[in-house]
N, C-alpha and C positions, 0 to 999 in steps of 0.2 A: 505493499499499499504506499509506504514512504517514498518508494521508488518513483512512483507515478507524481506524487507531490513534489518531489526534487526536480524531476523533469519537467513537469508541465505548469508548477506553480512558483518555486523557488529558485533553481539554478538554471533550468532551461532556458527561460525567456531572458534571464540576464546575459548568458552566452551569446544568444542569439541576437540580441541588442548590441552587446559591445563589440562581437567580432563579424557579425552579419556574414556569416558562411555562405558561399556560394555551393550549391549542392548539385552534383551532376550524376546521373544515372542511379537515382534512388529507386527507380523501378525495376533495377536489377536485382535487389534484395527480395527474396521471396516474401510474399504476405504471411504465409502460414508455412508450418512443418519445421522441421531442422535444418539448421545450415550453418556453416563457419563462415564468419566475415573475418578474413586474413587482411591485415593493413600494416604499413610502415608505423614506425614509432619514433618521433620526433621530439615529443614534448610531453610534459606531465599532463598538460591540458587535454590530450587526446582521449585520455580516460573518459573525459565529461562531453567532449564536444561530439563525438561520433553519437554516444548515446541521445544526445539532445536533439539529433536531426532524425533520427530513426523513427519509425512509425511503431515498430515492435519494441518490446524490452528485450536487451542484449545483457548477457553476462560475461564477464571478462574474467580470465585468470590472472591474478594479481600476486606480486610477491608478497611473502609472509610477514615481511617487516613491516608492511603498511598495517598490521593488525597488532603487532606484538609492543608498539610503544609504552613506555611507562607512564605512570600516573594517570591523572585525569585527561591530559591531552591526548595520551594514547587511547583511552578508551574511548574518547569521542571521535578519535580518527578512525578507529576500527569500526565503530558504530556506522559513521559516515560512508565507509567504504561497503561494508556489506549492504546497507540502505540502497548504495548506488548500483548493487548488483554485481560486486566484486567476490571472488572467490579466493580464498588465501592459499598460496602453494608455496611449499619451503623447496627453494632451488638449491638447497645445499644438500651433499650425500648422494650416494649412488642411487637411490631410489626416488630422487626428486622427478625425474622423468616420468617414471611409471605414475607418481601421484597426480601429475597434472594431467596424464591423458586419462586416468580415472575419472578423475573431477568432470573434465571436458565430455567425457563420454555419458556421464550421467546427466549433464546439461542437454545434451543432444537426445537421449533416450525420453526426455519428457517432451521432446518436440519444438525446442526452444532454439533462439539464435545464440550462438556461441562466438564471442569475438577472442581474437589470436593475434599476438604480435610475434611472427614466426622467428625473428631476429632475435628474440629472447630477452632483450633489454633495449632501452632508448640509445638512439643513436648520437653520439657525443659530438658529432661535427657534420651532421646533416647528410652523410650519405648513407645508402642502402647497403646493408652488410647480407651476407651468406644467411640463408633460413635454417633453422634446426628441424628435423624431420618430424617432429612430435605432431604437426599440423596434418602431416601426410597419414599417420598413423591412425588419427582420430577419422579423417576425412574416409579412409577406405574401411575402416572396421564399422563404422557407423553408415556409411553408404551414403553420405550426405554432398550436396553441392559446397564449393569453396567460393565465395564471393570476395574478389579482390578489392581492396580500397586503399586510395592514397591520400593521406593527409598531406597538404601542400600549406605552406605559411605558418605552421604551427611552431616551426623551430625557431623563426623569427618573433614570433609571438611570445614565446616563453623558452628560451634557450636554457641547457643545463644550469642549475644553481640560481636561476631568477624566480624568486618567489611571486612577486605581483607582475602578471603579464602585461607585455605591451599591446598597445591596440593596433593590430596589423591584420590586412584582409587575409582571411583563410577560406581554401577551397577543399570540399571533401568530395572524392571522385570515387563512385563505386563501379567496378567493371563488370561484365557480363559472368554469370555463374560458370564456374569450371567444373565438368562431369569428369570424374575419375573410375566409373563403373566398368570400364574396359580393363581395369586393373582389379577388379572383385576378387578375393582370395588370395592377394599377394602381399598382404599387409606386412608379412614377416621377410620379405625378401629386401635386402639393403639397397640394391641398385635401384628398384623400383620405388622406393620411399624417397631416394635421393632424386631420381628422375621427377616424381610428383611435386615435391618441394621446391625444386628449381623451376617448374612451371609456374606455380604459385607465384615465385619472387620475382620471374620475368613479367609476369602480368601486372604486379605491383609496380614494377620498375617501368613499364609502358605507360601506366596511369600518371606516376608521381614525377618522371624524367629526372630522376635523382641520379648521381653517379654511383654506379655499382662496385663494390668491393668484395671479391670472392674470399672472404675470410669472415670467421665469425667476429661479431663485434665485441664480445667479452675478451677476446685474446688480444686484440688491437688495443682496447683501453688498458689492460693489465700492461701491456709492453710499453705503452706511452707514459703509464704512471711509474714504472721502474725507471725509464729513461730520466723522468722528472726528478725522480728521487734521488738518482745516482748524480746527476747535476746539482742538485741541493747539497749534497754531500762532498763534492769535490772541494779540495783547498782551494782558496783564493791566494793568488801571488801578490805579496805586498806591493803598495804602490811606490813608485820611485819618485 
C-alpha cells in the first residue's frame, strides 16, 4: 500500500516535476504477467525514477547494506527501501548469487515485474560495463521476456557521492522485449548464459549509447581504488 502512496502521492510527483523525464518505449513493458526489466545503473536516483514512470509495480534486488544501517536512521532507511519495493540481497560470500536468483525467481513466480541492474553495481564513470549472468539464469529458468532499459542523464543529475541531485534532463528509454525461449532448458550451460547476458547488455548499449567496457565494473573500481591508495602512500620528495 505504501508503495503506491510513495509512487503516486509523495515521491513520484516530485521526481516527475523536478526531472521532467522523457519516456520512450513505455509500451514495450508488458501490461501484465512476469517480466524482467534490465537497465544500466548510473545513479542512486535510478532506483526511484524508473518506478515513478512505470504503470506497474516493479521490485528491485538491492544491496543488503541499504537495510542494515545502525540506529533510527538505519531503520527508517530500511523501511523506506522495503516500502519502495526493494528486496535486500547480501552480495558477499559464495552464496550471494544464488540468494539473488532465488529472490528474483520468487518475484517472477508471483507474476510481477523484476528490476535488475546486470552490471551488479553503479557505474562510477558513466560507462556501461560487462553484465553478470544472473539475469540470464532468471530469464531462462522463469521463461520470461527481458525488457532492456536505458537511463540517460541520471549520472549528470546525481553522480557518485552527491547527495542532493542536480536538476538535469533525464530520458528513460525502454526497448523491445527480448525473447530467449530458444534457449529453454539450457540455463545450466555457461556459454548460453554468457551469450544471453551479452545480448541483453548490447540491447541496453544500443538504447543508452554509452561507451562499453568488456570488464566487470566492480573489478575496475577495485583496481582504481588500489591505484589511488598507492598514490596516497607514495613518499613525497622534499621541495628544493
